[in-house]
Backbone bond lengths (Angstrom), bond angles and torsions (degrees), N, CA, C in turn:
res aa  C-N    CA-C-N  psi(-1)  N-CA   C-N-CA  omega(-1)  CA-C   N-CA-C  phi
1 M - - - 1.458 - - 1.526 110.24 -
2 P 1.372 117.40 142.11 1.455 119.24 177.96 1.522 110.41 -68.15
3 A 1.344 115.06 151.48 1.457 119.54 176.74 1.523 109.58 -63.85
4 A 1.324 116.30 152.55 1.460 120.70 178.28 1.528 109.46 -62.34
5 F 1.310 116.51 140.04 1.465 120.85 179.51 1.524 108.81 -81.46
6 P 1.342 118.47 122.73 1.457 120.12 -175.09 1.517 114.74 -84.84
7 G 1.324 116.78 -2.20 1.460 120.49 -172.13 1.518 110.08 100.36
8 Y 1.331 116.42 161.90 1.463 120.10 179.48 1.522 110.53 -71.80
9 P 1.331 117.21 140.07 1.463 119.79 175.88 1.530 110.89 -73.66
10 S 1.305 116.33 160.66 1.471 119.97 179.94 1.523 111.29 -61.13
11 Q 1.337 116.63 -30.78 1.471 119.79 179.86 1.523 111.51 -61.59
12 A 1.327 117.14 -32.13 1.468 119.99 179.81 1.527 110.59 -64.94
13 I 1.314 116.51 -47.21 1.460 120.25 -178.13 1.520 110.22 -66.02
14 T 1.339 116.43 -39.86 1.470 119.98 177.60 1.520 110.85 -61.92
15 W 1.345 117.07 -45.99 1.470 120.58 -179.19 1.529 110.68 -62.46
16 L 1.303 117.45 -42.95 1.462 120.76 -179.19 1.526 111.28 -66.69
17 R 1.321 116.97 -32.00 1.464 119.94 175.14 1.533 110.33 -70.33
18 Q 1.317 116.26 -39.10 1.459 120.51 -177.26 1.524 112.61 -71.18
19 I 1.342 117.34 -35.14 1.465 118.84 -177.94 1.523 111.26 -64.13
20 A 1.325 117.27 -25.16 1.463 119.86 177.55 1.526 111.00 -67.47
21 T 1.331 116.36 -29.70 1.461 121.20 -179.96 1.521 111.95 -92.37
22 H 1.328 116.41 -37.59 1.471 121.36 -175.88 1.530 109.44 -109.32
23 N 1.320 116.55 56.46 1.465 120.40 -174.25 1.524 110.28 -86.48
24 D 1.335 114.82 73.91 1.463 120.20 177.84 1.521 108.80 -148.07
25 R 1.321 115.25 161.55 1.466 120.23 -172.38 1.519 112.12 -67.31
26 A 1.315 117.95 -35.87 1.468 119.73 -178.61 1.526 110.50 -63.61
27 W 1.326 117.39 -46.44 1.464 120.12 -179.94 1.525 109.99 -64.95
28 F 1.325 116.70 -41.66 1.463 119.44 -178.81 1.527 110.59 -61.50
29 Q 1.324 116.93 -44.70 1.462 118.83 -179.41 1.522 111.40 -63.62
30 D 1.324 117.30 -37.12 1.464 120.72 178.88 1.529 112.16 -68.79
31 H 1.333 116.90 -22.58 1.461 120.99 -175.67 1.536 112.39 -121.06
32 R 1.320 115.69 18.64 1.463 120.03 -179.06 1.529 111.40 -62.21
33 D 1.335 117.13 -37.76 1.463 119.36 -177.84 1.527 111.33 -63.06
34 V 1.335 117.40 -34.49 1.466 120.80 176.95 1.526 109.86 -67.52
35 F 1.317 115.89 -43.11 1.460 120.28 177.42 1.524 110.96 -59.17
36 E 1.321 117.46 -48.42 1.457 121.32 -176.55 1.527 111.39 -63.11
37 E 1.335 116.65 -43.00 1.457 120.34 -174.34 1.526 113.44 -82.04
38 H 1.334 116.70 -39.29 1.463 119.32 -168.84 1.533 114.44 -108.92
39 V 1.326 117.75 -11.51 1.473 120.51 177.90 1.528 110.47 -115.41
40 K 1.327 116.34 -57.89 1.462 119.74 -175.57 1.527 112.33 -68.62
41 A 1.311 117.54 -49.53 1.473 120.04 -178.10 1.533 111.93 -61.81
42 P 1.335 119.77 -44.34 1.465 118.54 175.93 1.531 113.13 -63.20
43 T 1.329 117.53 -34.00 1.462 118.90 178.71 1.521 110.45 -67.73
44 E 1.329 117.62 -38.50 1.463 120.04 174.26 1.529 110.56 -62.50
45 A 1.327 116.86 -37.70 1.463 120.34 178.07 1.525 111.08 -67.40
46 L 1.331 116.74 -37.60 1.466 120.33 176.51 1.530 110.01 -63.71
47 V 1.333 117.29 -43.05 1.462 120.91 178.00 1.527 110.19 -60.14
48 A 1.323 117.50 -44.27 1.461 120.62 179.82 1.530 110.85 -61.62
49 A 1.334 116.67 -41.36 1.464 120.45 178.92 1.526 111.11 -66.02
50 L 1.333 116.53 -40.90 1.459 119.82 178.79 1.523 111.40 -68.95
51 N 1.325 116.88 -34.29 1.463 119.41 175.21 1.525 110.98 -59.02
52 G 1.336 115.99 -38.49 1.456 119.28 178.16 1.518 112.12 -61.54
53 R 1.322 116.69 -36.48 1.464 120.59 177.46 1.531 110.72 -75.74
54 L 1.326 117.16 -43.35 1.466 120.03 179.36 1.522 111.64 -60.00
55 A 1.314 117.38 -33.74 1.464 120.56 -179.63 1.523 111.78 -59.12
56 R 1.331 117.20 -22.94 1.461 121.21 -178.40 1.525 113.01 -82.80
57 F 1.350 117.44 -33.53 1.470 118.92 -173.62 1.529 114.55 -129.74
58 A 1.331 118.66 -12.39 1.466 121.34 178.62 1.524 109.28 -150.96
59 P 1.340 118.03 63.31 1.467 121.00 -173.10 1.518 114.42 -62.17
60 D 1.321 117.97 -23.13 1.459 119.70 -179.91 1.529 113.03 -71.47
61 Y 1.327 117.51 -4.31 1.459 121.21 179.80 1.533 112.25 -107.22
62 V 1.325 117.42 -1.84 1.461 119.89 177.43 1.531 108.80 -61.19
63 T 1.328 116.17 129.97 1.469 121.61 -173.63 1.519 110.14 -134.41
64 D 1.321 116.49 134.91 1.454 120.91 177.45 1.532 109.66 -57.50
65 P 1.331 118.67 131.49 1.465 120.48 -177.23 1.522 114.29 -53.81
66 K 1.325 117.39 -38.86 1.467 119.84 -179.57 1.526 111.16 -64.18
67 R 1.329 116.29 -33.66 1.466 120.79 179.82 1.525 111.48 -83.58
68 A 1.322 116.07 -27.98 1.459 119.52 -176.05 1.527 112.50 -72.54
69 L 1.340 116.78 -36.03 1.462 119.67 -174.15 1.525 112.07 -69.32
70 T 1.327 115.37 138.40 1.455 121.43 171.90 1.523 109.06 -84.04
71 R 1.316 116.41 170.00 1.462 120.99 179.94 1.525 110.00 -84.67
72 I 1.326 116.39 144.14 1.457 120.54 173.81 1.525 110.09 -74.39
73 H 1.331 117.25 -24.03 1.456 121.55 178.30 1.531 109.71 -74.61
74 R 1.299 117.57 134.26 1.458 121.68 178.32 1.517 110.55 -81.81
75 D 1.319 116.38 146.95 1.461 122.01 172.00 1.527 106.80 -82.03
76 L 1.323 116.53 109.60 1.466 121.13 -172.49 1.523 113.24 -90.77
77 R 1.309 117.58 -1.32 1.460 119.86 177.72 1.529 109.46 -63.64
78 F 1.309 116.11 134.41 1.461 123.12 175.36 1.536 112.34 64.22
79 R 1.316 118.53 19.87 1.464 121.69 179.03 1.527 110.32 -114.88
80 K 1.311 115.58 136.37 1.457 120.01 174.59 1.524 110.86 -75.26
81 D 1.326 116.28 -37.06 1.462 121.68 177.68 1.527 108.76 -77.42
82 K 1.318 116.70 113.39 1.462 121.18 -175.08 1.529 113.34 -101.63
83 T 1.340 118.10 15.16 1.456 118.21 174.44 1.531 108.42 -61.04
84 P 1.326 117.43 133.88 1.480 119.58 -165.70 1.521 116.47 -80.85
85 Y 1.346 119.07 -14.90 1.463 119.04 -171.60 1.528 111.67 -127.46
86 N 1.317 114.91 145.50 1.457 120.23 169.88 1.529 108.78 -71.53
87 T 1.315 115.88 155.17 1.469 120.97 176.82 1.523 110.32 -99.18
88 Y 1.301 116.60 21.60 1.459 123.59 178.37 1.525 108.10 -148.89
89 L 1.320 115.85 166.77 1.462 122.36 169.58 1.518 106.96 -129.43
90 A 1.320 116.59 134.21 1.461 120.66 -173.66 1.522 110.62 -125.77
91 A 1.334 113.98 160.77 1.465 121.51 174.74 1.517 108.00 -135.34
92 R 1.316 115.28 140.91 1.462 121.85 -175.68 1.524 109.17 -121.97
93 F 1.331 116.10 132.75 1.458 122.66 178.10 1.528 107.54 -113.32
94 G 1.339 116.32 97.39 1.450 120.80 -177.72 1.518 112.54 -87.84
95 Y 1.320 114.87 170.00 1.467 122.22 179.50 1.526 108.09 -88.13
96 R 1.321 116.73 118.50 1.466 120.95 -168.62 1.526 113.90 -64.88
97 E 1.339 118.29 -19.31 1.459 120.99 -177.44 1.526 113.23 -82.76
98 L 1.335 117.03 -6.20 1.461 120.93 -175.84 1.525 110.68 -130.09
99 P 1.348 117.68 157.49 1.463 119.71 177.30 1.527 111.57 -60.56
100 R 1.304 115.59 154.98 1.462 122.59 -174.76 1.530 112.12 -56.74
101 D 1.340 116.42 -38.91 1.468 119.91 -176.01 1.528 112.37 -94.14
102 A 1.321 117.33 13.48 1.466 120.07 -175.88 1.513 111.41 -138.59
103 C 1.335 116.38 44.07 1.462 118.91 178.52 1.521 110.09 -154.09
104 A 1.319 114.98 156.69 1.459 120.24 168.44 1.520 108.24 -72.53
105 A 1.326 116.88 140.02 1.459 121.54 -175.27 1.525 110.18 -140.35
106 F 1.328 114.86 157.89 1.459 121.63 168.66 1.525 108.22 -89.16
107 W 1.331 115.52 149.42 1.457 120.57 -177.53 1.512 108.13 -144.34
108 V 1.339 116.84 134.47 1.468 121.20 174.56 1.523 107.20 -131.55
109 Q 1.317 116.14 137.85 1.460 121.73 -172.59 1.529 109.85 -138.00
110 V 1.331 116.50 129.79 1.461 121.29 179.14 1.528 109.57 -108.17
111 S 1.318 115.43 136.16 1.461 122.44 174.81 1.516 107.90 -144.28
112 A 1.316 116.97 -177.09 1.468 120.72 178.99 1.522 111.67 -63.87
113 R 1.327 117.32 -18.01 1.470 121.11 -179.65 1.521 112.80 -88.44
114 G 1.315 117.69 -9.28 1.458 121.10 -178.42 1.509 111.10 125.25
115 L 1.331 117.15 -144.90 1.467 122.42 -179.40 1.520 110.11 -111.61
116 E 1.330 115.37 143.23 1.463 121.41 169.08 1.524 108.05 -119.03
117 L 1.321 115.86 141.84 1.457 122.41 -179.30 1.518 109.52 -123.33
118 W 1.311 115.36 141.97 1.461 121.77 170.80 1.517 108.59 -132.74
119 G 1.308 115.31 157.22 1.449 121.50 169.42 1.508 108.26 -151.85
120 G 1.338 116.95 124.14 1.454 119.72 179.17 1.510 112.97 144.71
121 L 1.318 115.10 -162.07 1.468 123.02 -176.14 1.521 109.38 -110.00
122 R 1.335 115.40 123.32 1.463 121.96 178.84 1.521 108.83 -140.50
123 G 1.333 116.59 142.45 1.451 120.93 172.49 1.509 115.36 68.32
124 A 1.322 117.98 25.22 1.468 121.17 -179.50 1.525 110.73 -86.30
125 S 1.333 115.68 166.70 1.456 121.43 177.78 1.527 110.55 -72.42
126 T 1.316 116.38 161.89 1.460 120.90 178.29 1.524 111.11 -59.77
127 E 1.332 117.29 -36.88 1.466 120.40 179.28 1.525 111.04 -60.63
128 V 1.326 116.43 -44.84 1.468 120.99 179.58 1.519 110.39 -66.79
129 I 1.316 117.22 -44.74 1.467 121.63 179.82 1.528 110.57 -59.78
130 D 1.313 116.55 -41.14 1.464 119.62 -179.09 1.532 112.23 -65.78
131 R 1.319 117.97 -29.69 1.468 119.28 176.04 1.529 110.40 -63.86
132 V 1.327 116.12 -38.28 1.469 119.62 177.06 1.528 109.41 -67.72
133 R 1.316 117.14 -41.68 1.464 120.37 179.58 1.531 111.43 -60.66
134 V 1.322 116.31 -40.09 1.466 119.68 179.66 1.522 110.19 -59.50
135 R 1.312 116.59 -42.67 1.462 118.38 178.91 1.528 111.39 -69.33
136 L 1.323 117.13 -36.09 1.460 120.14 179.14 1.527 111.74 -63.76
137 V 1.311 117.12 -33.89 1.468 120.05 176.61 1.518 110.37 -56.78
138 E 1.329 116.38 -41.43 1.463 121.23 -175.73 1.530 112.86 -88.13
139 E 1.318 117.08 -31.05 1.472 119.39 -169.32 1.526 112.56 -131.47
140 H 1.313 117.16 34.15 1.463 119.47 -176.94 1.518 112.49 -64.10
141 E 1.324 117.38 -32.73 1.467 118.86 -179.54 1.531 110.98 -65.88
142 A 1.325 116.82 -41.52 1.464 120.19 177.46 1.524 110.52 -63.97
143 F 1.320 116.15 -40.30 1.460 120.69 178.98 1.525 111.15 -64.37
144 E 1.316 116.27 -44.33 1.464 120.53 179.75 1.522 111.43 -62.69
145 K 1.320 117.04 -36.32 1.473 120.24 176.90 1.519 110.79 -66.02
146 L 1.328 116.92 -40.63 1.460 120.16 177.93 1.534 110.69 -60.00
147 C 1.320 115.15 -42.42 1.466 119.87 -175.81 1.520 112.98 -77.54
148 A 1.333 117.01 -19.22 1.461 121.15 -176.09 1.518 113.49 -92.94
149 R 1.334 118.05 -0.86 1.460 119.65 -178.84 1.532 110.16 -57.94
150 K 1.314 115.88 131.94 1.457 120.95 -174.16 1.528 112.53 -59.54
151 A 1.321 117.27 -43.73 1.462 120.28 -178.65 1.532 110.86 -61.10
152 L 1.337 116.56 -39.97 1.460 120.78 178.83 1.525 110.57 -66.52
153 R 1.325 117.04 -46.26 1.460 120.22 -178.38 1.523 111.44 -66.53
154 D 1.322 117.51 -36.54 1.466 120.00 177.67 1.528 111.46 -63.98
155 A 1.329 115.89 -35.88 1.461 120.31 -176.80 1.525 113.71 -85.92
156 M 1.351 117.00 -33.31 1.467 120.72 -170.19 1.529 114.18 -125.98
157 G 1.326 118.00 -2.27 1.446 119.18 -178.94 1.520 112.71 79.25
158 E 1.324 115.85 -160.58 1.458 122.01 -177.37 1.529 111.03 -84.71
159 L 1.331 114.97 155.96 1.460 120.51 173.02 1.526 109.57 -58.96
160 Q 1.331 116.21 136.71 1.457 121.52 179.91 1.522 110.11 -122.02
161 G 1.338 115.17 169.96 1.462 120.25 177.77 1.506 111.76 154.68
162 E 1.339 116.15 136.43 1.447 121.11 179.09 1.530 110.09 -63.92
163 R 1.341 116.29 142.82 1.464 121.06 -176.74 1.520 111.80 -119.94
164 L 1.322 114.75 143.88 1.460 121.26 168.98 1.525 109.09 -75.39
165 Q 1.326 116.44 160.94 1.464 119.66 177.28 1.519 111.39 -70.27
166 R 1.334 116.69 -30.54 1.466 121.30 -178.37 1.519 110.35 -130.18
167 V 1.319 116.27 157.93 1.458 121.15 171.07 1.526 108.11 -61.74
168 P 1.319 119.43 131.61 1.465 120.61 -175.61 1.523 112.58 -64.53
169 R 1.303 114.88 156.09 1.460 122.44 179.61 1.524 110.10 -57.11
170 G 1.323 115.29 138.68 1.451 120.94 -179.14 1.514 113.42 98.07
171 F 1.351 117.13 -7.80 1.454 121.78 178.43 1.532 109.10 -123.16
172 N 1.315 115.59 146.12 1.459 121.95 -175.25 1.532 110.66 -71.52
173 P 1.335 118.28 118.11 1.471 119.84 -179.95 1.522 113.31 -67.75
174 L 1.348 117.43 -14.65 1.463 121.02 179.11 1.529 112.28 -99.53
175 H 1.324 116.51 7.90 1.467 120.01 -179.76 1.527 109.59 -63.41
176 P 1.348 118.61 144.98 1.476 120.90 178.79 1.529 113.93 -56.62
177 A 1.327 116.79 -24.50 1.467 120.74 -179.62 1.526 111.50 -101.97
178 A 1.323 117.54 29.04 1.460 121.31 -175.59 1.529 112.45 -55.85
179 D 1.324 117.39 -40.26 1.460 119.47 179.95 1.522 111.53 -63.69
180 L 1.320 117.02 -40.87 1.459 120.17 176.73 1.525 111.57 -65.98
181 L 1.341 116.34 -36.29 1.460 120.48 -178.96 1.525 111.82 -70.09
182 R 1.316 116.97 -24.65 1.465 120.12 177.92 1.525 112.12 -75.50
183 Q 1.318 117.00 -17.38 1.456 119.31 -177.88 1.523 112.04 -71.26
184 R 1.342 114.59 145.19 1.464 121.97 174.01 1.527 111.10 -106.53
185 A 1.325 115.69 0.80 1.467 122.00 178.02 1.520 107.20 -156.29
186 W 1.325 114.65 151.15 1.464 120.87 177.05 1.522 106.20 -137.86
187 Y 1.316 116.89 113.03 1.461 119.22 -177.83 1.524 111.40 -157.39
188 F 1.338 114.87 161.70 1.457 123.25 171.69 1.519 108.22 -112.11
189 H 1.325 115.79 151.36 1.460 121.01 -176.88 1.519 109.15 -144.29
190 A 1.335 116.46 139.13 1.470 121.13 177.80 1.521 109.44 -148.33
191 R 1.318 115.79 156.63 1.464 122.73 176.29 1.526 109.57 -116.12
192 L 1.323 115.82 141.20 1.452 122.38 174.58 1.532 107.88 -119.11
193 P 1.324 118.46 140.49 1.468 121.03 -173.06 1.528 113.40 -71.79
194 V 1.322 114.92 161.51 1.460 121.35 179.21 1.521 110.53 -56.67
195 K 1.320 117.27 -40.58 1.467 120.33 -178.63 1.520 110.99 -56.21
196 L 1.332 117.42 -41.13 1.461 120.36 178.54 1.517 111.36 -71.65
197 A 1.345 117.40 -37.91 1.460 120.89 179.51 1.527 111.12 -59.93
198 R 1.309 117.12 -27.91 1.461 121.29 -178.83 1.526 112.70 -90.19
199 S 1.325 116.92 2.91 1.463 121.62 -176.66 1.529 111.36 -108.86
200 P 1.330 118.01 149.30 1.471 120.12 173.94 1.527 112.62 -60.42
201 A 1.334 117.01 -21.38 1.466 120.73 -179.25 1.520 112.46 -67.65
202 V 1.336 117.32 -11.73 1.467 119.51 -177.06 1.528 111.19 -61.81
203 V 1.323 118.46 -34.59 1.473 121.02 -179.65 1.523 110.00 -61.94
204 T 1.317 116.81 -47.11 1.462 120.81 -179.99 1.517 111.28 -62.85
205 E 1.333 116.98 -40.93 1.458 120.20 -177.02 1.530 112.02 -70.46
206 V 1.319 117.36 -39.99 1.463 120.05 177.21 1.526 109.95 -68.07
207 A 1.331 117.07 -46.11 1.462 120.57 -178.88 1.529 111.03 -62.03
208 R 1.323 117.32 -37.13 1.468 120.19 178.45 1.528 110.54 -61.27
209 R 1.292 116.88 -42.06 1.463 120.33 179.41 1.529 111.54 -70.40
210 F 1.329 116.92 -38.34 1.463 119.83 175.62 1.534 110.05 -60.67
211 R 1.332 116.34 -43.14 1.466 119.63 -179.28 1.535 110.37 -62.04
212 L 1.312 116.87 -42.34 1.464 120.02 -179.23 1.528 111.36 -64.60
213 M 1.318 117.34 -31.51 1.466 120.63 -179.65 1.522 113.29 -83.13
214 T 1.319 118.29 -13.57 1.463 121.02 -172.32 1.529 114.34 -57.78
215 P 1.343 121.36 -45.46 1.469 118.66 178.45 1.533 113.09 -60.67
216 F 1.320 116.67 -38.17 1.471 122.17 175.53 1.525 110.45 -62.77
217 M 1.334 117.14 -44.10 1.463 121.76 178.83 1.533 110.85 -63.93
218 T 1.321 116.45 -40.20 1.459 120.94 179.71 1.525 110.57 -61.77
219 F 1.319 116.90 -43.36 1.466 120.94 178.37 1.531 110.22 -55.30
220 I 1.318 116.81 -48.56 1.465 120.70 -176.57 1.528 111.10 -67.56
221 N 1.319 117.80 -46.63 1.464 119.21 -176.81 1.520 112.33 -70.19
222 E 1.318 118.50 -31.65 1.465 119.61 173.80 1.522 110.70 -65.93
223 A 1.323 116.86 -36.98 1.464 119.81 176.66 1.524 111.27 -63.74
224 I 1.340 115.88 -44.25 1.471 120.13 -179.19 1.522 110.11 -66.27
225 D 1.320 116.43 -38.28 1.462 121.70 -175.88 1.541 112.25 -82.53
226 G 1.331 116.18 -4.39 1.461 119.99 178.56 1.499 114.73 81.52
227 R 1.362 117.41 14.00 1.466 120.77 -179.86 1.527 109.00 -105.60
228 M 1.313 115.96 77.44 1.465 121.25 -177.13 1.522 110.55 -92.97
């Protein structure tokens, strides 16, 4: 079993605050050892601790820490902002039965402001999005009930997702779930304060929110995987 996660050290929050001001390669190289020891290593430990919880209620989302972590280096292609580093470090827990870019996933991100959590489908191809829409046509009431659960809304807020101006071609614009069909993403998002990020209780709080989102995630991934 992985060791209990003690929370992020103060050095992690300080480093993440500083990278926003000193976002250049020279500063990063001079402070890489702090990043590796106090930001990256604790995030891998958090992933390992969360994997232990996911194994109990959502084992298909357990992800190797090395694979879960995103890069601190920004992808500068097609970006006007050429600052080289992100001011956060994130980890993604994808659904093992589907490709990485074609599934609903859990996401946790640490920055100087604390932790941000997501759960759902974002940035997928039109083909993948349309598979979810097809299921929503038939089962929108069940989906709406999943998203309206009080415990979920108290923990994660309202369902979010970018919307098209019109219902896409091939779907009925007068369908009762027209607003859901206009969405190009379906996800929940919440923020946790720095004080909690630095506490061992953060594992329980993140895992609790992941558990609450799991039925919603299952609905989406079953739609994408064709298991309706």
